[in-house]
C-alpha angles and dihedrals in degrees: 000000000000118000118204120197121204139141086279122074114292116280121216120201102200123209116250134196088257088064087070133064115275093253093061119101119207089348092304128116110242091249099042116124091019110123117243135187097200106049127196134180116235122195115200124195101193101194118201131180098256102017139007136210130221110214127185122198104199125177113229119207116237099169141358096289106013132084133181117206122212134174121249126192106226100225122179088189092063105093102206137052112264131006115193128192117228088259093056094042088053093048094045098035093124089056095049109086131185125223129215090271091055093255118148118225145160127222114230108183106323095329132093118228122192116245118206134178117266105260110276097246088064100028098067096061112006140067096227117154115184135200104206133213096268094058095039086058091051092048091047102237115199132177124218132191118177138139092274103044146354129205140074144284143178131244097200106026110145107234091243135353 
């Protein structure tokens, strides 16, 4: 979702199925939410004619040996760290902690990152999970476009959450 602020009322540009690769169903990768023992991070540059999406499939640790991968939209327009759908919040409920001010967060390494609900215009009917600007900056996102390849990467992404 991209939010544009002007003197006019706020405009929301909602994510659609076409913003995701053709093999995705309801904005999920076919192997999202399926436990794995050998996790890998997958960065997907979904190039479209008029706009493209950066998607990161990141396995999140749920116990000592098991990870569950989910797809995040990398969204510089999302102002906070992590936004999770109801489905993701349910799956990772043991990883989501609450501080004394009633703020939800996840620990990644030794740092705490705020977890928010996916904006309501997505959350009621979509499985959209978002990495917002603040965590993208922490992870060191960078874009590249050259003769060999085009896409994105991170300089400081933890291997797995």
